[in-house]
N, C-alpha and C positions, 0 to 999 in steps of 0.2 A: 450578907451581901448577896446581890442577885447577879447570876451569870446568864448570858444569852444562851438559850437552850439550843442544843443540837444533838442529833442522833445519827450514828453511822452504822450501817450494816455492812461488814467487811466484804462478804461475798456478794458482789453486785454494787457495792458502794452506793447505798441509797440514803438520801437525806430526807427525813420526814417533814422537816420544817423549813428547809431552805433549798434553793436551786443551786446546783453546782456546775462548774465549767471544767472541762478537761483541757489541759494544755498539751497538745502533742509535741513531742520534743525529740530532736536528734541529739546525739552525744556531742556535748560542747565542753571542751577542756579550757578552763580559765587559765591554766598554767601556760598556755600558748601565747598569752599576751604579756609582753615584757614591761610595758609602761602604761600609765593611765593619766589622762589629763585631769586638772582640778575639777571638782564637782561644783556646779552652780545651777541655778534654775535656767539660765540661758544655755548652759552646757551640762545637760543632765548627767546624773551619776552613770559612769561608763559601765559599771557592773550590771546595771539594769538592762543594758542591751543584751546581756547574756541570759536574761529571763524572758522567754518568748511572751509576746503580748497577743498573739493570735489565739483566739479561743473558739471552741465549738460549743454552742449552747445545747444542753441536754434537758429533757423534761424532768427526769428524776432518776434515771437508771443509767449506769455505765457498763460497758463491756468489761468484765473482770480481767485484770492482767495476771499473768502467770509469773511467779517469782523466778528471777534468774538465779544461776548458781552462785552469784556473788552474795545472795542473801544467806547462804549457808557457810560463809567463810569465817564468820566471827568465832573466835575461840579455837583453841587447839586441844581436842579431847585427849590427845596422847600425853599432854602435860599433866593430866590427872593420874598420879601414880598410886595414891592411897585413898581409902574410903574416908569421907568426912564424918561418918557416923561411928564406925568401929575401929578405924585405923588400919584395916586389912589392905593388902595389895589389890590392885585392880587389874582386870584384863580388858582389852579393847575389842569389842565385837558389836555386831548389829543385833539387838534383841529381836525375838520373834514378834512379828507384826509391825515392826518399825522399819525405817529406811535409812537412818543415820547411824554412824559409828558412835558408840557410847562407852563410857568407862563404867564397868560393872565390877562390884566388889566380889572377890573370890571367897570371902568368908560369909558375909551376911546376904549377899546377892542383890543389894540395893544398887540402883542406877543413878549416877550423877548427871543430872540434866543441867545444861548451861542455858541461862536465859538472859535476855538483854537487861540493861539497867536503864532506869528513867532519870533524866536530868530535867529539872523544873526551874523556871526563872521568870523574871518580869521585864517587860519592855515598858519603861516608865517615860511618859511624855509629860513635860512641864514647860508651859509657856513656849510651845513650839520647839522644844529642845528634848533630847533624849539623854537619860542618865546612864553613863558608862563608868565602869570601875577598872583601874589598872591593876592587873594581877600581881600580887606580892608572893606568889607561890609557883612552883612548877606543876604542870607544864605551862609553857607560854608565859613565863615570868616577864613582867614589864610590858605586856601587851594588854589592849583594852578588850573588855567583855561586858555583856549584860550581866547583872547579878543573877547567878544561877548555880545550881549544884545538884548533887544526887538526892532523890527522894528517899526518905527514911521510912522504915516500917512504923505503922501506927498513925501516919498522917496522910491527908488527902493531897492531891497534886497542888491544889490552891494553897493549902496550909504550908506545904513545902516551899513553894515559890515565895510566899510572904516571909517565911523564916530565913531563906537564903538571902533575900533582899535586906532583911534586918541585920544579918550577920556580916554581909559584905559591904553594905553601904550605910549602916545605922539609920535606915529609913523605914518609916511606917507607911505602908501603902494600902490602897483599896483596889482589889482586882476588879476590872471592868468586864473582861471577856477573854476567852481563849483566842490566841492569834495564830499560832503555828504549831503543827506537829511535824517534826523532821526526824525520820529514821536514818541512822548511820549503820547499815548492816555490817560493814567490815570490822567495826570495833564494838558491835553489840550494844549500841546506845540509841535511845529515843529521847529527843528533846521535846518538851511541851512548854511553850512560852506563852505567857498571859500578858495582855495589855493591862496596865495599872496606872494609878495616879497617886501622887504624894498626898497623904493626909495633912502633913505640915511641910513647908518648904525647907526642911532641914535634912541634911545628910552629911556623912563624913566617912573616911575609910575605916573599915573593920580590920581585924587581924590579917585577913587574906588579901587585903587591898592596900596599895600604897597611895592611890589617889582616887577620888570620885569627882566627876565633872559632868556638867550638862553641856551637850554639844548641839548647836544648831544643825539641822538636817544637812545643810550644805558643807558642814565642817566635820562630819563623822570621819574618823581616821581609818579609812578602809584598808590602807596598806599596813596598819598597825593593830589589826584585830587579832584576837587570840586563836579562833577556830573557824573552820569553814561554816559551821552552823551559825556563827555570828554574822558572817558576810551575807549568807542567804537571808537570815531573819531581817536584818536591817535594810537590805536591798528591797525585799518584798514590802517592808513597811513604807519606805520612801515612795515606792511605786504606787502603793495604795493611797498615800496621802496626796500625791499629785493627781491621782484619779478622783479624789474627793471623798473616799470612804474606805476604812480598813475592812479587810475580809478575813475569813478563816482559811488558812492554807495547810495543805498536806503535801509532803514530798519526801523522796528518799535521796539522801546525799551519798553518792558513790564516789569514793576516792579513785583517782587515776592509778591503775596498777603500776607498782614500782615507785610511786611518788613518796616523798618524805611526809610523815605525819604533820610536820611543822609547815608544810606548804599549804597554806590556807586557800589557795586559788586552784589547786589541782583536783577538781571534782566536776561531776555533772549532777544536775538536779533532775531526777527522773520521777515519773508518775505524778507530776505536779497538778494538783487540783485546788480549787478554791470555791468558797460558798458565794 
């Protein structure tokens, strides 16, 4: 399969093949809105109003942003009591030459580093509809999601997204292009969502899904989605479709301090850029 090529240099955020736009953003908390009108083309998706449309064109380079302290909040190193290699007890200290507190084995001296997990999935459009799965597992049991899950060792992101789609929706897909990378620093996850199409118009619930359904864009159940990442991804997709062309998006989803993990609207989308 052929993917649309793109290259990103993190320090400076340079795209060698495409022009990017930076969306300056103030902190916007979706949780402050208590009710939402129905979605229709005459009454656009209310969630899209929370995704700024004003952009500043850049030739190729952006001013690097500095990570906030929220980027370092994922994981609690003090919960690591024992070494994963030898089973020895750990101490918690800042190793020489580093800046963060680590769990260091008192026996073998190895350091336990905590790294984010990658979630991969597919946004499948078929006949102007989007395929969603109703979760049959926790968390967010009974809520709708794109077919997605954790990337496994030994597979590429594309392979993982295709596998997750097959497992959750019994659907064989062809990946078209990457659509969104969304970092969630608080929980140490990165979502990589691909645009895809069905090879055959057949799908059915897998073991982790109770239903699979194609939703017209106007009927996507935004109040019954499983995660903030799904709200952002689908909102950006609808915005792109109405603008006439899907883009590639990057952003960081920062949950509102003190909010419940199940509150899918309590977030801000920061550092949003698109190709």
